C-alpha positions as CSV (number, residue, x, y, z in Angstrom):
1,M,0.0,0.0,0.0
2,I,0.9,3.6,-0.4
3,R,1.0,5.9,2.6
4,Q,-0.5,9.3,2.1
5,V,-0.1,12.2,4.5
6,S,-3.2,14.4,5.0
7,V,-2.8,17.9,6.4
8,F,-5.7,19.9,7.7
9,I,-5.1,23.6,7.1
10,Q,-7.2,26.7,7.6
11,N,-7.9,28.9,4.5
12,D,-5.7,31.7,5.7
13,S,-2.9,33.5,3.9
14,G,0.5,31.8,4.5
15,R,-0.8,28.5,5.8
16,L,0.2,26.5,2.7
17,A,3.6,28.3,2.6
18,H,4.2,27.3,6.2
19,V,3.4,23.6,5.6
20,L,5.7,23.6,2.6
21,K,8.5,25.3,4.5
22,V,8.4,22.7,7.2
23,L,8.8,20.0,4.6
24,K,11.5,21.9,2.8
25,E,13.5,22.4,6.1
26,A,13.2,18.6,6.8
27,D,14.5,17.9,3.3
28,I,11.3,16.1,2.3
29,N,10.5,15.7,-1.4
30,I,6.8,16.0,-2.3
31,R,6.0,13.5,-5.1
32,S,2.3,14.4,-5.3
33,L,0.0,17.0,-3.9
34,T,-3.6,17.9,-4.1
35,I,-5.8,20.3,-2.0
36,S,-9.5,20.2,-1.6
37,E,-11.1,23.0,0.2
38,T,-14.2,24.3,1.9
39,A,-14.9,27.9,2.9
40,D,-12.9,27.6,6.2
41,Y,-10.3,24.9,5.7
42,G,-8.5,22.7,3.2
43,I,-7.3,19.1,3.2
44,M,-3.9,18.7,1.6
45,R,-3.1,15.2,0.5
46,L,0.6,14.4,-0.1
47,I,2.7,11.5,-1.2
48,L,6.1,12.1,0.3
49,Q,9.5,10.5,-0.5
50,D,9.9,9.9,3.2
51,T,6.5,9.5,4.8
52,D,7.7,8.9,8.4
53,K,10.1,11.8,8.5
54,G,7.6,14.2,6.8
55,L,4.8,13.2,9.2
56,K,7.0,13.7,12.2
57,S,8.2,17.1,10.9
58,L,4.7,18.3,10.4
59,K,3.5,17.1,13.8
60,D,6.6,18.6,15.5
61,A,5.7,21.9,13.9
62,G,2.2,21.7,15.4
63,I,0.5,21.0,12.1
64,M,-2.4,18.6,12.2
65,A,-1.5,15.7,9.9
66,N,-2.3,12.0,9.7
67,E,-1.6,9.0,7.5
68,T,-4.0,7.2,5.2
69,E,-3.4,4.1,3.1
70,V,-4.2,4.7,-0.6
71,M,-3.7,2.8,-3.8
72,A,-1.7,3.7,-7.0
73,V,-2.4,2.4,-10.4
74,E,-0.4,3.2,-13.6
75,V,-2.7,3.7,-16.5
76,P,-2.1,4.5,-20.2
77,D,-1.5,8.3,-20.7
78,K,-4.0,8.6,-23.5
79,P,-7.7,9.4,-24.0
80,G,-9.6,6.7,-22.2
81,G,-6.7,5.5,-20.1
82,L,-8.2,6.4,-16.8
83,S,-11.6,5.1,-17.8
84,Q,-10.2,1.6,-18.2
85,L,-9.6,1.7,-14.4
86,T,-12.9,3.4,-13.5
87,D,-14.9,1.1,-15.7
88,I,-13.5,-2.0,-14.0
89,L,-14.2,-0.6,-10.6
90,S,-17.7,0.6,-11.5
91,D,-18.6,-2.8,-12.9
92,A,-17.5,-4.4,-9.6
93,D,-19.4,-1.8,-7.5
94,I,-16.2,-0.4,-6.0
95,D,-16.5,3.2,-4.9
96,I,-13.6,5.6,-5.2
97,K,-13.5,7.9,-2.2
98,F,-11.1,10.4,-3.8
99,A,-8.5,10.4,-6.5
100,Y,-5.7,12.5,-7.9
101,S,-2.7,12.2,-10.1
102,F,0.9,11.5,-9.3
103,L,3.7,13.1,-11.2
104,P,5.9,10.4,-12.6
105,Q,9.4,11.1,-13.8
106,N,10.4,7.8,-15.4
107,T,7.3,6.6,-17.3
108,S,5.2,7.8,-20.2
109,N,2.1,6.5,-18.4
110,A,-0.2,8.4,-16.0
111,I,-0.4,7.3,-12.3
112,I,-3.6,7.7,-10.3
113,I,-3.7,7.8,-6.5
114,F,-7.0,6.8,-5.1
115,K,-8.8,5.6,-2.0
116,V,-11.3,2.7,-1.8
117,S,-12.7,0.9,1.2
118,Q,-10.3,-1.5,2.9
119,E,-12.4,-4.5,2.0
120,D,-12.2,-3.5,-1.7
121,E,-8.4,-3.2,-1.9
122,Q,-7.8,-6.8,-2.8
123,K,-10.6,-6.8,-5.3
124,V,-8.9,-3.8,-7.0
125,K,-5.7,-5.7,-7.2
126,D,-7.4,-8.8,-8.6
127,L,-9.4,-6.9,-11.2
128,T,-6.5,-4.9,-12.5
129,K,-4.5,-8.1,-13.1
130,E,-7.1,-8.9,-15.8
131,N,-6.1,-5.8,-17.8
132,P,-2.5,-5.7,-18.9
133,A,-2.7,-1.9,-19.4
134,L,-3.2,-1.3,-15.7
135,Q,-0.6,-1.9,-13.1
136,V,-1.1,-1.6,-9.3
137,L,2.0,0.0,-7.8
138,E,3.4,-0.5,-4.3
139,R,5.4,2.2,-2.5
140,D,8.9,1.4,-3.8
141,S,7.8,1.0,-7.4
142,L,5.7,4.2,-7.2
143,L,8.6,6.3,-5.9
144,M,10.9,4.9,-8.6
145,K,8.5,6.3,-11.3
């Protein structure tokens, strides 16, 4: 599984800069980042090169952060590539809680980070094995991309 760090930040000027500065000072490379927001706060979801060190640095700085297990699947980077994955999951009645992309450096494919229920994780692995264009990635292979 892939370990994602979620950071809860208020929608105030400078809050994002503060979080990023903490990670910079701890020499933590951010491999993927997405932010969803409401009127009062945002949830920043991060895939970090060193999850343990990044999480500790954030908490030591008084930043509310936690860890969530997510999945990563490499899909063809072409029109319809992502729909290959979502069609398989939809046909199996597997709900995606949230999803965002990962910025690969060493592949021409796209990588999608997403969350499904814990009981559906093995189903996703089994279903994607049936489609050679889709590859479930574990942490080490993800970070090498």
